[in-house]
mmCIF file of the N, C-alpha and C atoms, coordinates in Angstrom:
data_MODEL
# 
_entry.id   MODEL 
# 
loop_
_atom_site.group_PDB 
_atom_site.id 
_atom_site.type_symbol 
_atom_site.label_atom_id 
_atom_site.label_alt_id 
_atom_site.label_comp_id 
_atom_site.label_asym_id 
_atom_site.label_entity_id 
_atom_site.label_seq_id 
_atom_site.pdbx_PDB_ins_code 
_atom_site.Cartn_x 
_atom_site.Cartn_y 
_atom_site.Cartn_z 
_atom_site.occupancy 
_atom_site.B_iso_or_equiv 
_atom_site.pdbx_formal_charge 
_atom_site.auth_seq_id 
_atom_site.auth_comp_id 
_atom_site.auth_asym_id 
_atom_site.auth_atom_id 
_atom_site.pdbx_PDB_model_num 
ATOM 1   N N  . MET A 1 1  ? 27.668 -6.648  0.636   1.00 0.00 ? 1  MET A N  1 
ATOM 2   C CA . MET A 1 1  ? 28.004 -7.985  0.233   1.00 0.00 ? 1  MET A CA 1 
ATOM 3   C C  . MET A 1 1  ? 26.722 -8.819  0.205   1.00 0.00 ? 1  MET A C  1 
ATOM 4   N N  . ALA A 1 2  ? 26.616 -9.700  -0.779  1.00 0.00 ? 2  ALA A N  1 
ATOM 5   C CA . ALA A 1 2  ? 25.433 -10.537 -0.938  1.00 0.00 ? 2  ALA A CA 1 
ATOM 6   C C  . ALA A 1 2  ? 25.749 -11.985 -0.581  1.00 0.00 ? 2  ALA A C  1 
ATOM 7   N N  . VAL A 1 3  ? 24.726 -12.661 -0.105  1.00 0.00 ? 3  VAL A N  1 
ATOM 8   C CA . VAL A 1 3  ? 24.822 -14.091 0.162   1.00 0.00 ? 3  VAL A CA 1 
ATOM 9   C C  . VAL A 1 3  ? 23.657 -14.767 -0.540  1.00 0.00 ? 3  VAL A C  1 
ATOM 10  N N  . ILE A 1 4  ? 23.965 -15.820 -1.277  1.00 0.00 ? 4  ILE A N  1 
ATOM 11  C CA . ILE A 1 4  ? 22.949 -16.592 -1.979  1.00 0.00 ? 4  ILE A CA 1 
ATOM 12  C C  . ILE A 1 4  ? 22.751 -17.904 -1.238  1.00 0.00 ? 4  ILE A C  1 
ATOM 13  N N  . LYS A 1 5  ? 21.512 -18.242 -0.958  1.00 0.00 ? 5  LYS A N  1 
ATOM 14  C CA . LYS A 1 5  ? 21.181 -19.508 -0.305  1.00 0.00 ? 5  LYS A CA 1 
ATOM 15  C C  . LYS A 1 5  ? 20.507 -20.402 -1.330  1.00 0.00 ? 5  LYS A C  1 
ATOM 16  N N  . THR A 1 6  ? 20.649 -21.720 -1.163  1.00 0.00 ? 6  THR A N  1 
ATOM 17  C CA . THR A 1 6  ? 19.979 -22.661 -2.053  1.00 0.00 ? 6  THR A CA 1 
ATOM 18  C C  . THR A 1 6  ? 19.142 -23.641 -1.240  1.00 0.00 ? 6  THR A C  1 
ATOM 19  N N  . ILE A 1 7  ? 18.061 -24.091 -1.859  1.00 0.00 ? 7  ILE A N  1 
ATOM 20  C CA . ILE A 1 7  ? 17.268 -25.185 -1.303  1.00 0.00 ? 7  ILE A CA 1 
ATOM 21  C C  . ILE A 1 7  ? 16.955 -26.136 -2.448  1.00 0.00 ? 7  ILE A C  1 
ATOM 22  N N  . ASP A 1 8  ? 16.810 -27.407 -2.121  1.00 0.00 ? 8  ASP A N  1 
ATOM 23  C CA . ASP A 1 8  ? 16.447 -28.414 -3.117  1.00 0.00 ? 8  ASP A CA 1 
ATOM 24  C C  . ASP A 1 8  ? 14.994 -28.808 -2.908  1.00 0.00 ? 8  ASP A C  1 
ATOM 25  N N  . LEU A 1 9  ? 14.261 -28.854 -4.010  1.00 0.00 ? 9  LEU A N  1 
ATOM 26  C CA . LEU A 1 9  ? 12.848 -29.236 -3.995  1.00 0.00 ? 9  LEU A CA 1 
ATOM 27  C C  . LEU A 1 9  ? 12.596 -30.245 -5.104  1.00 0.00 ? 9  LEU A C  1 
ATOM 28  N N  . VAL A 1 10 ? 11.525 -31.010 -4.972  1.00 0.00 ? 10 VAL A N  1 
ATOM 29  C CA . VAL A 1 10 ? 11.085 -31.904 -6.043  1.00 0.00 ? 10 VAL A CA 1 
ATOM 30  C C  . VAL A 1 10 ? 9.662  -31.511 -6.402  1.00 0.00 ? 10 VAL A C  1 
ATOM 31  N N  . GLY A 1 11 ? 9.492  -31.060 -7.644  1.00 0.00 ? 11 GLY A N  1 
ATOM 32  C CA . GLY A 1 11 ? 8.165  -30.747 -8.145  1.00 0.00 ? 11 GLY A CA 1 
ATOM 33  C C  . GLY A 1 11 ? 7.540  -31.997 -8.732  1.00 0.00 ? 11 GLY A C  1 
ATOM 34  N N  . VAL A 1 12 ? 6.221  -32.089 -8.621  1.00 0.00 ? 12 VAL A N  1 
ATOM 35  C CA . VAL A 1 12 ? 5.493  -33.265 -9.097  1.00 0.00 ? 12 VAL A CA 1 
ATOM 36  C C  . VAL A 1 12 ? 4.392  -32.803 -10.045 1.00 0.00 ? 12 VAL A C  1 
ATOM 37  N N  . SER A 1 13 ? 4.236  -33.530 -11.159 1.00 0.00 ? 13 SER A N  1 
ATOM 38  C CA . SER A 1 13 ? 3.219  -33.194 -12.148 1.00 0.00 ? 13 SER A CA 1 
ATOM 39  C C  . SER A 1 13 ? 2.708  -34.456 -12.816 1.00 0.00 ? 13 SER A C  1 
ATOM 40  N N  . ASP A 1 14 ? 1.481  -34.414 -13.283 1.00 0.00 ? 14 ASP A N  1 
ATOM 41  C CA . ASP A 1 14 ? 0.970  -35.515 -14.099 1.00 0.00 ? 14 ASP A CA 1 
ATOM 42  C C  . ASP A 1 14 ? 0.991  -35.142 -15.582 1.00 0.00 ? 14 ASP A C  1 
ATOM 43  N N  . VAL A 1 15 ? 1.628  -33.987 -15.900 1.00 0.00 ? 15 VAL A N  1 
ATOM 44  C CA . VAL A 1 15 ? 1.678  -33.479 -17.273 1.00 0.00 ? 15 VAL A CA 1 
ATOM 45  C C  . VAL A 1 15 ? 3.049  -33.669 -17.917 1.00 0.00 ? 15 VAL A C  1 
ATOM 46  N N  . SER A 1 16 ? 4.124  -33.149 -17.252 1.00 0.00 ? 16 SER A N  1 
ATOM 47  C CA . SER A 1 16 ? 5.455  -33.193 -17.853 1.00 0.00 ? 16 SER A CA 1 
ATOM 48  C C  . SER A 1 16 ? 6.520  -32.866 -16.813 1.00 0.00 ? 16 SER A C  1 
ATOM 49  N N  . TRP A 1 17 ? 7.791  -33.137 -17.185 1.00 0.00 ? 17 TRP A N  1 
ATOM 50  C CA . TRP A 1 17 ? 8.902  -32.762 -16.316 1.00 0.00 ? 17 TRP A CA 1 
ATOM 51  C C  . TRP A 1 17 ? 9.005  -31.241 -16.220 1.00 0.00 ? 17 TRP A C  1 
ATOM 52  N N  . GLU A 1 18 ? 8.761  -30.544 -17.326 1.00 0.00 ? 18 GLU A N  1 
ATOM 53  C CA . GLU A 1 18 ? 8.805  -29.079 -17.306 1.00 0.00 ? 18 GLU A CA 1 
ATOM 54  C C  . GLU A 1 18 ? 7.760  -28.516 -16.347 1.00 0.00 ? 18 GLU A C  1 
ATOM 55  N N  . ASP A 1 19 ? 6.569  -29.072 -16.376 1.00 0.00 ? 19 ASP A N  1 
ATOM 56  C CA . ASP A 1 19 ? 5.520  -28.621 -15.465 1.00 0.00 ? 19 ASP A CA 1 
ATOM 57  C C  . ASP A 1 19 ? 5.888  -28.934 -14.019 1.00 0.00 ? 19 ASP A C  1 
ATOM 58  N N  . ALA A 1 20 ? 6.547  -30.054 -13.775 1.00 0.00 ? 20 ALA A N  1 
ATOM 59  C CA . ALA A 1 20 ? 6.988  -30.395 -12.418 1.00 0.00 ? 20 ALA A CA 1 
ATOM 60  C C  . ALA A 1 20 ? 7.989  -29.359 -11.913 1.00 0.00 ? 20 ALA A C  1 
ATOM 61  N N  . ALA A 1 21 ? 8.918  -28.923 -12.772 1.00 0.00 ? 21 ALA A N  1 
ATOM 62  C CA . ALA A 1 21 ? 9.873  -27.876 -12.385 1.00 0.00 ? 21 ALA A CA 1 
ATOM 63  C C  . ALA A 1 21 ? 9.133  -26.569 -12.089 1.00 0.00 ? 21 ALA A C  1 
ATOM 64  N N  . ALA A 1 22 ? 8.148  -26.244 -12.908 1.00 0.00 ? 22 ALA A N  1 
ATOM 65  C CA . ALA A 1 22 ? 7.363  -25.023 -12.702 1.00 0.00 ? 22 ALA A CA 1 
ATOM 66  C C  . ALA A 1 22 ? 6.588  -25.093 -11.389 1.00 0.00 ? 22 ALA A C  1 
ATOM 67  N N  . GLN A 1 23 ? 6.095  -26.273 -11.025 1.00 0.00 ? 23 GLN A N  1 
ATOM 68  C CA . GLN A 1 23 ? 5.387  -26.441 -9.756  1.00 0.00 ? 23 GLN A CA 1 
ATOM 69  C C  . GLN A 1 23 ? 6.320  -26.173 -8.576  1.00 0.00 ? 23 GLN A C  1 
ATOM 70  N N  . ALA A 1 24 ? 7.543  -26.689 -8.654  1.00 0.00 ? 24 ALA A N  1 
ATOM 71  C CA . ALA A 1 24 ? 8.521  -26.455 -7.586  1.00 0.00 ? 24 ALA A CA 1 
ATOM 72  C C  . ALA A 1 24 ? 8.845  -24.966 -7.474  1.00 0.00 ? 24 ALA A C  1 
ATOM 73  N N  . LEU A 1 25 ? 9.059  -24.304 -8.617  1.00 0.00 ? 25 LEU A N  1 
ATOM 74  C CA . LEU A 1 25 ? 9.356  -22.875 -8.604  1.00 0.00 ? 25 LEU A CA 1 
ATOM 75  C C  . LEU A 1 25 ? 8.175  -22.078 -8.060  1.00 0.00 ? 25 LEU A C  1 
ATOM 76  N N  . ARG A 1 26 ? 6.975  -22.439 -8.462  1.00 0.00 ? 26 ARG A N  1 
ATOM 77  C CA . ARG A 1 26 ? 5.780  -21.734 -7.986  1.00 0.00 ? 26 ARG A CA 1 
ATOM 78  C C  . ARG A 1 26 ? 5.680  -21.828 -6.461  1.00 0.00 ? 26 ARG A C  1 
ATOM 79  N N  . GLU A 1 27 ? 5.914  -23.015 -5.923  1.00 0.00 ? 27 GLU A N  1 
ATOM 80  C CA . GLU A 1 27 ? 5.853  -23.188 -4.469  1.00 0.00 ? 27 GLU A CA 1 
ATOM 81  C C  . GLU A 1 27 ? 6.945  -22.373 -3.772  1.00 0.00 ? 27 GLU A C  1 
ATOM 82  N N  . ALA A 1 28 ? 8.152  -22.394 -4.329  1.00 0.00 ? 28 ALA A N  1 
ATOM 83  C CA . ALA A 1 28 ? 9.263  -21.643 -3.730  1.00 0.00 ? 28 ALA A CA 1 
ATOM 84  C C  . ALA A 1 28 ? 8.964  -20.153 -3.708  1.00 0.00 ? 28 ALA A C  1 
ATOM 85  N N  . THR A 1 29 ? 8.469  -19.614 -4.806  1.00 0.00 ? 29 THR A N  1 
ATOM 86  C CA . THR A 1 29 ? 8.230  -18.169 -4.863  1.00 0.00 ? 29 THR A CA 1 
ATOM 87  C C  . THR A 1 29 ? 7.025  -17.747 -4.032  1.00 0.00 ? 29 THR A C  1 
ATOM 88  N N  . SER A 1 30 ? 6.205  -18.707 -3.610  1.00 0.00 ? 30 SER A N  1 
ATOM 89  C CA . SER A 1 30 ? 5.080  -18.345 -2.742  1.00 0.00 ? 30 SER A CA 1 
ATOM 90  C C  . SER A 1 30 ? 5.535  -18.114 -1.302  1.00 0.00 ? 30 SER A C  1 
ATOM 91  N N  . THR A 1 31 ? 6.715  -18.628 -0.939  1.00 0.00 ? 31 THR A N  1 
ATOM 92  C CA . THR A 1 31 ? 7.180  -18.477 0.444   1.00 0.00 ? 31 THR A CA 1 
ATOM 93  C C  . THR A 1 31 ? 8.541  -17.790 0.567   1.00 0.00 ? 31 THR A C  1 
ATOM 94  N N  . LEU A 1 32 ? 9.282  -17.672 -0.526  1.00 0.00 ? 32 LEU A N  1 
ATOM 95  C CA . LEU A 1 32 ? 10.619 -17.074 -0.489  1.00 0.00 ? 32 LEU A CA 1 
ATOM 96  C C  . LEU A 1 32 ? 10.628 -15.760 -1.261  1.00 0.00 ? 32 LEU A C  1 
ATOM 97  N N  . ARG A 1 33 ? 11.449 -14.816 -0.790  1.00 0.00 ? 33 ARG A N  1 
ATOM 98  C CA . ARG A 1 33 ? 11.668 -13.575 -1.531  1.00 0.00 ? 33 ARG A CA 1 
ATOM 99  C C  . ARG A 1 33 ? 13.001 -13.665 -2.257  1.00 0.00 ? 33 ARG A C  1 
ATOM 100 N N  . ASN A 1 34 ? 13.167 -12.871 -3.264  1.00 0.00 ? 34 ASN A N  1 
ATOM 101 C CA . ASN A 1 34 ? 14.437 -12.714 -3.973  1.00 0.00 ? 34 ASN A CA 1 
ATOM 102 C C  . ASN A 1 34 ? 14.925 -13.978 -4.671  1.00 0.00 ? 34 ASN A C  1 
ATOM 103 N N  . VAL A 1 35 ? 13.994 -14.791 -5.185  1.00 0.00 ? 35 VAL A N  1 
ATOM 104 C CA . VAL A 1 35 ? 14.406 -15.980 -5.956  1.00 0.00 ? 35 VAL A CA 1 
ATOM 105 C C  . VAL A 1 35 ? 15.049 -15.495 -7.241  1.00 0.00 ? 35 VAL A C  1 
ATOM 106 N N  . GLU A 1 36 ? 16.270 -15.991 -7.529  1.00 0.00 ? 36 GLU A N  1 
ATOM 107 C CA . GLU A 1 36 ? 17.033 -15.525 -8.686  1.00 0.00 ? 36 GLU A CA 1 
ATOM 108 C C  . GLU A 1 36 ? 17.242 -16.579 -9.760  1.00 0.00 ? 36 GLU A C  1 
ATOM 109 N N  . GLY A 1 37 ? 17.050 -17.852 -9.432  1.00 0.00 ? 37 GLY A N  1 
ATOM 110 C CA . GLY A 1 37 ? 17.272 -18.856 -10.462 1.00 0.00 ? 37 GLY A CA 1 
ATOM 111 C C  . GLY A 1 37 ? 17.071 -20.257 -9.934  1.00 0.00 ? 37 GLY A C  1 
ATOM 112 N N  . LEU A 1 38 ? 17.171 -21.209 -10.852 1.00 0.00 ? 38 LEU A N  1 
ATOM 113 C CA . LEU A 1 38 ? 17.072 -22.605 -10.468 1.00 0.00 ? 38 LEU A CA 1 
ATOM 114 C C  . LEU A 1 38 ? 17.926 -23.444 -11.395 1.00 0.00 ? 38 LEU A C  1 
ATOM 115 N N  . SER A 1 39 ? 18.320 -24.602 -10.898 1.00 0.00 ? 39 SER A N  1 
ATOM 116 C CA . SER A 1 39 ? 19.043 -25.597 -11.680 1.00 0.00 ? 39 SER A CA 1 
ATOM 117 C C  . SER A 1 39 ? 18.263 -26.894 -11.599 1.00 0.00 ? 39 SER A C  1 
ATOM 118 N N  . VAL A 1 40 ? 18.124 -27.569 -12.736 1.00 0.00 ? 40 VAL A N  1 
ATOM 119 C CA . VAL A 1 40 ? 17.482 -28.879 -12.737 1.00 0.00 ? 40 VAL A CA 1 
ATOM 120 C C  . VAL A 1 40 ? 18.541 -29.904 -12.350 1.00 0.00 ? 40 VAL A C  1 
ATOM 121 N N  . LEU A 1 41 ? 18.260 -30.658 -11.292 1.00 0.00 ? 41 LEU A N  1 
ATOM 122 C CA . LEU A 1 41 ? 19.204 -31.646 -10.784 1.00 0.00 ? 41 LEU A CA 1 
ATOM 123 C C  . LEU A 1 41 ? 18.936 -33.038 -11.342 1.00 0.00 ? 41 LEU A C  1 
ATOM 124 N N  . GLU A 1 42 ? 17.653 -33.405 -11.435 1.00 0.00 ? 42 GLU A N  1 
ATOM 125 C CA . GLU A 1 42 ? 17.305 -34.761 -11.842 1.00 0.00 ? 42 GLU A CA 1 
ATOM 126 C C  . GLU A 1 42 ? 15.851 -34.804 -12.284 1.00 0.00 ? 42 GLU A C  1 
ATOM 127 N N  . GLN A 1 43 ? 15.557 -35.673 -13.218 1.00 0.00 ? 43 GLN A N  1 
ATOM 128 C CA . GLN A 1 43 ? 14.184 -35.896 -13.646 1.00 0.00 ? 43 GLN A CA 1 
ATOM 129 C C  . GLN A 1 43 ? 13.903 -37.390 -13.541 1.00 0.00 ? 43 GLN A C  1 
ATOM 130 N N  . THR A 1 44 ? 12.846 -37.729 -12.820 1.00 0.00 ? 44 THR A N  1 
ATOM 131 C CA . THR A 1 44 ? 12.448 -39.121 -12.646 1.00 0.00 ? 44 THR A CA 1 
ATOM 132 C C  . THR A 1 44 ? 10.942 -39.221 -12.846 1.00 0.00 ? 44 THR A C  1 
ATOM 133 N N  . GLY A 1 45 ? 10.445 -40.430 -12.848 1.00 0.00 ? 45 GLY A N  1 
ATOM 134 C CA . GLY A 1 45 ? 9.012  -40.605 -13.024 1.00 0.00 ? 45 GLY A CA 1 
ATOM 135 C C  . GLY A 1 45 ? 8.513  -41.864 -12.364 1.00 0.00 ? 45 GLY A C  1 
ATOM 136 N N  . VAL A 1 46 ? 7.216  -41.911 -12.220 1.00 0.00 ? 46 VAL A N  1 
ATOM 137 C CA . VAL A 1 46 ? 6.518  -43.085 -11.701 1.00 0.00 ? 46 VAL A CA 1 
ATOM 138 C C  . VAL A 1 46 ? 5.853  -43.760 -12.893 1.00 0.00 ? 46 VAL A C  1 
ATOM 139 N N  . VAL A 1 47 ? 6.008  -45.075 -12.985 1.00 0.00 ? 47 VAL A N  1 
ATOM 140 C CA . VAL A 1 47 ? 5.462  -45.836 -14.111 1.00 0.00 ? 47 VAL A CA 1 
ATOM 141 C C  . VAL A 1 47 ? 4.427  -46.829 -13.611 1.00 0.00 ? 47 VAL A C  1 
ATOM 142 N N  . ALA A 1 48 ? 3.312  -46.899 -14.307 1.00 0.00 ? 48 ALA A N  1 
ATOM 143 C CA . ALA A 1 48 ? 2.277  -47.894 -14.026 1.00 0.00 ? 48 ALA A CA 1 
ATOM 144 C C  . ALA A 1 48 ? 1.752  -48.414 -15.355 1.00 0.00 ? 48 ALA A C  1 
ATOM 145 N N  . ASP A 1 49 ? 1.683  -49.700 -15.474 1.00 0.00 ? 49 ASP A N  1 
ATOM 146 C CA . ASP A 1 49 ? 1.180  -50.339 -16.699 1.00 0.00 ? 49 ASP A CA 1 
ATOM 147 C C  . ASP A 1 49 ? 1.920  -49.864 -17.943 1.00 0.00 ? 49 ASP A C  1 
ATOM 148 N N  . GLY A 1 50 ? 3.226  -49.662 -17.816 1.00 0.00 ? 50 GLY A N  1 
ATOM 149 C CA . GLY A 1 50 ? 4.050  -49.298 -18.954 1.00 0.00 ? 50 GLY A CA 1 
ATOM 150 C C  . GLY A 1 50 ? 3.967  -47.847 -19.389 1.00 0.00 ? 50 GLY A C  1 
ATOM 151 N N  . ALA A 1 51 ? 3.343  -46.998 -18.587 1.00 0.00 ? 51 ALA A N  1 
ATOM 152 C CA . ALA A 1 51 ? 3.216  -45.580 -18.949 1.00 0.00 ? 51 ALA A CA 1 
ATOM 153 C C  . ALA A 1 51 ? 3.636  -44.716 -17.767 1.00 0.00 ? 51 ALA A C  1 
ATOM 154 N N  . ILE A 1 52 ? 4.156  -43.535 -18.076 1.00 0.00 ? 52 ILE A N  1 
ATOM 155 C CA . ILE A 1 52 ? 4.519  -42.583 -17.027 1.00 0.00 ? 52 ILE A CA 1 
ATOM 156 C C  . ILE A 1 52 ? 3.237  -41.980 -16.463 1.00 0.00 ? 52 ILE A C  1 
ATOM 157 N N  . THR A 1 53 ? 3.071  -42.110 -15.161 1.00 0.00 ? 53 THR A N  1 
ATOM 158 C CA . THR A 1 53 ? 1.867  -41.575 -14.516 1.00 0.00 ? 53 THR A CA 1 
ATOM 159 C C  . THR A 1 53 ? 2.151  -40.331 -13.685 1.00 0.00 ? 53 THR A C  1 
ATOM 160 N N  . GLU A 1 54 ? 3.430  -40.121 -13.342 1.00 0.00 ? 54 GLU A N  1 
ATOM 161 C CA . GLU A 1 54 ? 3.799  -38.959 -12.552 1.00 0.00 ? 54 GLU A CA 1 
ATOM 162 C C  . GLU A 1 54 ? 5.224  -38.550 -12.898 1.00 0.00 ? 54 GLU A C  1 
ATOM 163 N N  . TYR A 1 55 ? 5.426  -37.268 -13.135 1.00 0.00 ? 55 TYR A N  1 
ATOM 164 C CA . TYR A 1 55 ? 6.735  -36.720 -13.474 1.00 0.00 ? 55 TYR A CA 1 
ATOM 165 C C  . TYR A 1 55 ? 7.306  -36.012 -12.248 1.00 0.00 ? 55 TYR A C  1 
ATOM 166 N N  . HIS A 1 56 ? 8.566  -36.287 -11.925 1.00 0.00 ? 56 HIS A N  1 
ATOM 167 C CA . HIS A 1 56 ? 9.239  -35.641 -10.798 1.00 0.00 ? 56 HIS A CA 1 
ATOM 168 C C  . HIS A 1 56 ? 10.473 -34.908 -11.323 1.00 0.00 ? 56 HIS A C  1 
ATOM 169 N N  . THR A 1 57 ? 10.631 -33.650 -10.960 1.00 0.00 ? 57 THR A N  1 
ATOM 170 C CA . THR A 1 57 ? 11.809 -32.875 -11.326 1.00 0.00 ? 57 THR A CA 1 
ATOM 171 C C  . THR A 1 57 ? 12.425 -32.277 -10.072 1.00 0.00 ? 57 THR A C  1 
ATOM 172 N N  . ALA A 1 58 ? 13.656 -32.698 -9.779  1.00 0.00 ? 58 ALA A N  1 
ATOM 173 C CA . ALA A 1 58 ? 14.390 -32.153 -8.640  1.00 0.00 ? 58 ALA A CA 1 
ATOM 174 C C  . ALA A 1 58 ? 15.103 -30.889 -9.097  1.00 0.00 ? 58 ALA A C  1 
ATOM 175 N N  . VAL A 1 59 ? 14.919 -29.808 -8.350  1.00 0.00 ? 59 VAL A N  1 
ATOM 176 C CA . VAL A 1 59 ? 15.530 -28.525 -8.699  1.00 0.00 ? 59 VAL A CA 1 
ATOM 177 C C  . VAL A 1 59 ? 16.242 -27.943 -7.486  1.00 0.00 ? 59 VAL A C  1 
ATOM 178 N N  . ARG A 1 60 ? 17.237 -27.135 -7.765  1.00 0.00 ? 60 ARG A N  1 
ATOM 179 C CA . ARG A 1 60 ? 17.911 -26.353 -6.725  1.00 0.00 ? 60 ARG A CA 1 
ATOM 180 C C  . ARG A 1 60 ? 17.543 -24.895 -6.960  1.00 0.00 ? 60 ARG A C  1 
ATOM 181 N N  . ILE A 1 61 ? 16.870 -24.300 -5.992  1.00 0.00 ? 61 ILE A N  1 
ATOM 182 C CA . ILE A 1 61 ? 16.411 -22.913 -6.074  1.00 0.00 ? 61 ILE A CA 1 
ATOM 183 C C  . ILE A 1 61 ? 17.452 -22.013 -5.415  1.00 0.00 ? 61 ILE A C  1 
ATOM 184 N N  . ARG A 1 62 ? 17.802 -20.903 -6.099  1.00 0.00 ? 62 ARG A N  1 
ATOM 185 C CA . ARG A 1 62 ? 18.756 -19.932 -5.546  1.00 0.00 ? 62 ARG A CA 1 
ATOM 186 C C  . ARG A 1 62 ? 18.009 -18.638 -5.203  1.00 0.00 ? 62 ARG A C  1 
ATOM 187 N N  . PHE A 1 63 ? 18.259 -18.153 -3.982  1.00 0.00 ? 63 PHE A N  1 
ATOM 188 C CA . PHE A 1 63 ? 17.666 -16.868 -3.606  1.00 0.00 ? 63 PHE A CA 1 
ATOM 189 C C  . PHE A 1 63 ? 18.640 -16.065 -2.763  1.00 0.00 ? 63 PHE A C  1 
ATOM 190 N N  . ARG A 1 64 ? 18.549 -14.758 -2.919  1.00 0.00 ? 64 ARG A N  1 
ATOM 191 C CA . ARG A 1 64 ? 19.447 -13.828 -2.231  1.00 0.00 ? 64 ARG A CA 1 
ATOM 192 C C  . ARG A 1 64 ? 18.885 -13.520 -0.851  1.00 0.00 ? 64 ARG A C  1 
ATOM 193 N N  . LEU A 1 65 ? 19.711 -13.666 0.169   1.00 0.00 ? 65 LEU A N  1 
ATOM 194 C CA . LEU A 1 65 ? 19.277 -13.343 1.529   1.00 0.00 ? 65 LEU A CA 1 
ATOM 195 C C  . LEU A 1 65 ? 19.187 -11.833 1.696   1.00 0.00 ? 65 LEU A C  1 
ATOM 196 N N  . ALA A 1 66 ? 18.129 -11.400 2.334   1.00 0.00 ? 66 ALA A N  1 
ATOM 197 C CA . ALA A 1 66 ? 17.908 -9.961  2.558   1.00 0.00 ? 66 ALA A CA 1 
ATOM 198 C C  . ALA A 1 66 ? 18.292 -9.618  3.992   1.00 0.00 ? 66 ALA A C  1 
ATOM 199 N N  . ARG A 1 67 ? 18.899 -8.472  4.149   1.00 0.00 ? 67 ARG A N  1 
ATOM 200 C CA . ARG A 1 67 ? 19.225 -7.997  5.493   1.00 0.00 ? 67 ARG A CA 1 
ATOM 201 C C  . ARG A 1 67 ? 17.966 -7.503  6.176   1.00 0.00 ? 67 ARG A C  1 
ATOM 202 N N  . ALA A 1 68 ? 17.902 -7.753  7.472   1.00 0.00 ? 68 ALA A N  1 
ATOM 203 C CA . ALA A 1 68 ? 16.728 -7.319  8.260   1.00 0.00 ? 68 ALA A CA 1 
ATOM 204 C C  . ALA A 1 68 ? 16.789 -5.837  8.550   1.00 0.00 ? 68 ALA A C  1 
# 
């Protein structure tokens, strides 16, 4: 029997929302094994002087728990 665990992360980028999601996934896969997917929960940004200066993408990462 398998169990899937989820964690929520917010990736940050100065390039795009897609890059922010990729940053979150990159960080997750550097510390977690068996990552199987992600869902985008929300996209927000920081604005300064009428322009987006930082992109934030909230994601839910799914990974399969491994037996010891």
